[in-house]
N, C-alpha and C positions, 0 to 999 in steps of 0.2 A: 026170672024177671027181677025178683027181689035182689039178687046179688048185683045186678046192674044198677039198681037204684041206690044200693049201698055205696057203690063206687062213685056214683054221681054226687052224693052228699059229701063224701070225703073230699072229692075234688073241689067242690064249692067252698068247703071250709078252708082248705089249703089256699085257694085263691084269695079268699077274704083275708086270711092271716098274712099272706104275702103283701097284699096292698097296704095293710096296717103297718107292717114293718117298714115298707118303703116310705111311708109318710112320717113315722115317728123316730126311727132309728137314726143315730148320728153316723153319717157315712165316713168310712175311712178314706184317706187321700193317697194318691200315688203321683209322683213327679216325673215328667217326661221332658228331656232336653233334645233340641234339634237346632243345628247350626248356631250354637252359642246362645240361643234364646230359651229361657226356662218357662215352661207352662205347667201349672198345677191343676190336675183334674181330681174331682170328688166322685167316686164310684158308689152309687146307691144300690147295694145288693147284699144279700146274705153271703157269707163267706162260703157256704155250701151250695152246691148246685141244686135246683129244684128236682124233686123226685117224681113229679107227676108225669113228665114226658121226657124221654131220653133223646128224642130227635131234635128238640129245639128249645131254646130258652131266650127270653127277651129281657134286657136290662137297660134302664135309663141311666146315662152318665151326664153329670152336670159339672161344668168347669167353673172354678172360683174366679178365674180371670177372664174367661170368654164363655158366652152362651153357646153350647155345642150340643147338638142332637146326634147321638152316636148309636148305631146298631152293631151289636157285638154278636158274633157267631162263635160259639164255643162247643166243644164236644160235651155230650151229656154224661158227666161222670161225677163221682162223689169227692173228687180232690178239692180241698178247700181253696187251693190257689187256682184262680181262673186264668187260663192261658189265652191271650188274644192273638189269633192268627191273622186277622185283617181288620182294618179300621177304615171306614168311609166317613169323612167329617164334612159337615156343612156349616160354615161360619155364618151365623145369623146376625149378630150385632156385636158392638164393642162399647158398651155403655160405661164400663168401669175402668178402662185402661186407655191411655192415649197412644199406645203402640199401634201402628197401622197394621191391617191384615197383611200377611205374607203371601204374595202371589207367586214368588219364586225364591227358593232357598239360596240360589247363587247370588241373589241381590244383596245379601248380608254377609257374603263370604269375605274374610279379611284379605287386604291387599298383600300380595307376596312380592319379594324382590326389592332392591334399593331404589330410591328416587334418583334416577339418572340425570334428570334436569338439574336438580340441586347439586349433585356431585360434580357435574360438568362446570357449573357456575363457580363452585368452590375451587376447583382446580385452576380455572381461568384466573380467578382473583389471586390465587397464590402465585401463579406465574407472573402476573402483572406486578405484584409487590416485589418479587425477586428481580424482575427487570428494572424496576425503579431503584432498587438497592444497588444493582450492578452498574447502573448508569452513573453512579456517584464516583466510581473509580476512574482514575486517569494516570498516565505516566507523564512525568515532567523532568526536565533536565536539572540535575543537581550540580554537576561540574564536569570538567573535561581536562584530562592530562594526556596529551597525544601519546598513543592512539586510543586511550581508554575513555569511553563515554560513560558517565555515571548517571543513572536514572533513579528516581524514587517514586513509590506508589503513594498516591494521595486519595483519601476518601473525603470528598469535598475539600475542606481546608486542613484536615488532619493527615499527618504523614504516617503511613502504615509501615513499620519497620520489622514486624514479626510475621510477615506473610511470605508464602512461597508462590512463585509464578512459574508457569510453563511457557517458556519463550522459545519460539522457533524449534519446538520439539525437545527442548532441554529445560530441566528444572533449575530455576534461579532463586537464590536467596538474597536478602538484603545484606550489603548494598548490591544493587543490580548493575553489573559492569559489562559493557559490550565493547568489542574491538571495532572501532570506527575511525577511519582516517578523515582528516579535514576535507570538506567539500564532497565527501562520499555519502551517497544515499543509504541510510541505515536499514530501512524496511524491517523494523522490529515489530513482531506480533506476539502478544502475551495473553494468557488467560489466568484469572484469579478465582480460586474456590470453584464453585459449581456454575459460575457465570458462563453463558454461552456466547455472549457478545465479546468480541476481541478488543483488547487494548492495543492501540497502535502508536508508534512513534516514528515519524517519517521526516523529521526536520534534519536537514544537513547541518553538520557542525561547521560554523564559519571559521576560517583560518585566523590565526593570531598575528599580532604585529610582527613578532620575531620570525614568522614564516616567510616574510618578504623583506627584500633589501632594495633600496632605491639606487639604481646605477645611473650615473651621469657621464655621458660621453660628449666631449667637446671637439669641435674642429675650429679652424680659423674663422669660419663664417656660420657656424651652426652649433646648436646645443641639442642633445638627445637625452631624454629621460625615460628609463624603463624600470619596471619592477621585476626583480628576479626572484624565483622561488624554485624549490625542489619538488613542490607539491604537483600532483597530476590532477587533471580534470577540474581545476579551479578556474571558473570563469569570473575573472575580475575585470574591473573597468577603472582606468586612470583618467584623472582630470588634471590639467597643468595650466598654471597662470604664470607668465613671465613678463618681465619689463627690464629695460636697460636703466642703469643708474642715471644716465644723462637725460632720460625721458624721451629719447628718440624712438625707441621701440616698445611696444606693448602688445601682447597677444595672449589669446586663450584658445586651448584646443584640448581634445580628448583622445589624442593619439601620441605616439612617441616621435612624431615627425614635426620638425619645426617649419612653419610656413615661411617666415621671412629669411632673407639673407642678411646675416648679422655682420657687425663690424668686428674685425680681428682685434685681439688683445683689448677687449672691452668688458666691463663689469655688468652682470645681470643678476637679478633676483628671481628665483623660480619657486613656486609652491606646488607640490605634488600631492594629490589626494587619491587614495586607493579605496574602491568600493567593491564589496561583495554583495550583489543584489542592491538593496537599499541601505546596507550597513557600511558605515565608514570604518574601515579597518585600520588605516594608517594615514598620517599626515606629516609631511616633512617640508621644510623650507631650506633652500640651499642658495648660497652666494656663489656665483659661477663667473669665471673669466674665460673668454674664448682664447684660442691658441694664437701664437704669433703668426701673422700672415705675410703674404708677399707684399713688399713695400709698394706704395703708390708712387706716381711720378713726382720728381722734384719740382719745386716751384721757382719761378722767376729766374730761369736760365739766361745768362747774358755772356756774350763774348766780344772782346774789343782788341784791336791790334796795338801792340806796344811799339813795334818797329817793323822793319822789313823781314825779320826772321822770328818774331815772337808775338804770342797772343795771350791774353788773360781771360780765364773762364771763371765765372761766379754763379752761384745758385743758392737756393734755400731748401730747407727740409720740406718734405711733402706736407700738405695741409692736414692730412689725416695719417696719423702714425698707426702702424700695424704691429708694433713691437716696442720693447724697451730700448733705451740707449745701450751701447753706442750704435749709431747708424753709420754705415760705411757707404762709399760711393765708388763706382767704376767710371773712368773717363776714357773716351775713345776719340782720337783725332785722325782723320783720313782725308786724303786727296789723291795724288798720284800714288802715293804710298801712305800707309797708316800705321798707327801704333796705339797701344792701350795701356792705361795705368790702372792698377787694381787697388782696392781697399784704401781709398783716400779718406781720411777722417775729417779733413778740413772742408770748408764750403767754398774753396777757391783753388785754382790751379793755373800755373804759367807754363804754357807749352813753348819750347824754344827749338832752335836749329831748323827753322822752317824755310821754305822758299819765299823770296821776296815777291810781293805783289801776287800772292797766290791765295785762292779761295779754299777754305777748309770747312768741312762739316764736323760739327762737334756734337757728341752725344754723352749724356750723363744719366746714370741709373743708380738707384739706391739699392743697398745690399743689407739684408737683415739675417742674423743668425737665429735659428729657432730653438725650441726646447730639445731637439734631437741633435743639436750642434751641426745642423745643416744650413748652408747659406741659401737664402732665397733672394733671387734677383728680380728687381722690379723692371718695368718697361723703361726703355731708353727714351729720354726726352732730347730732342734735337734742335740745333740752331746752326747758323752759318757765320763764318768769320773770315776776313781777308787781310793778309799782311800788307804792310805799306810797301810802296815801291823802293827800290834801292839796288846797289851793285855790291856783290859779295866779293871781297878780297881776302881770301884765306879764312874767312869765318863770318859769322853774323855781325852786323853792325850794332 
């Protein structure tokens, strides 16, 4: 019995000493980190495990930043380092720290991966800026020397001379030269730097003045104006304004056909305009004379008898001349028999050796020699004339 009382006294003394140490000793600290948040705990305990009972030991743990009541289960050994195999923690309050209690460790896990929304916006902005920069480029005509079309690259108002272009799958350097015929559709497509939008040039090259020649064809009663060229596929339009110098004729048309029937060997003034689209390419004014034409009828034809075997014929030039002097005349006298006199230059003629008291038909026509040395005969103007009565003895009276 006494040994048991002795052990009880010793146990009470050890319990009392343990309680005093728990109240007065300065507790060591240990720091535990979880999910990036540091929490410092103060462990109130002897560094040596209690000897009184090997099966169990109870230790109070107080946190310097959080009030925590913790029950530790440790093996009953004499190792000064206490190994914690499990911890059950109940958070009672947070009077000394504004940090909220952690309900889930994943709630404070750092965000992983790039911000795709911000990256997409940045890429879109960069593409917009590049598109704006590329939109400033354009191709413009620098000059043309048949058949070479010279273009230049312009950045707003600045001419870019040290750039390379990819045009129609070929690399081009300044000056940019393309083989383009007048009136031909060029269809040039180029790219500069890393720009995705193409630079196009589709303006046809208008023909030059020396590509066209005004051809004037005249007849005795017409004037024809046409523009001649060796160029193909050039759709041009001509406008013509003509008038006669005497004011008798005036006309305007947009084709090569003259509407009116003009006077032969007369003077006209014609202005020809040539357009390519709305562009005036060439303008010419010509003084034109129609060709020599067939003479008109003679005027004032008169016949009178001189005696029984002779008559006198007179006439005047046509009122409207169709050619320059000299104007010749053909005379025809016929009845039972007839005869003709050619190329008379006078305006009168005496026919003799006729039958007395006989009626004759007289015809006179004008004759004109043209530019090709061809004689043109006018219509015959006719009249009648009768010789005087009489008797013929060996010859005309």
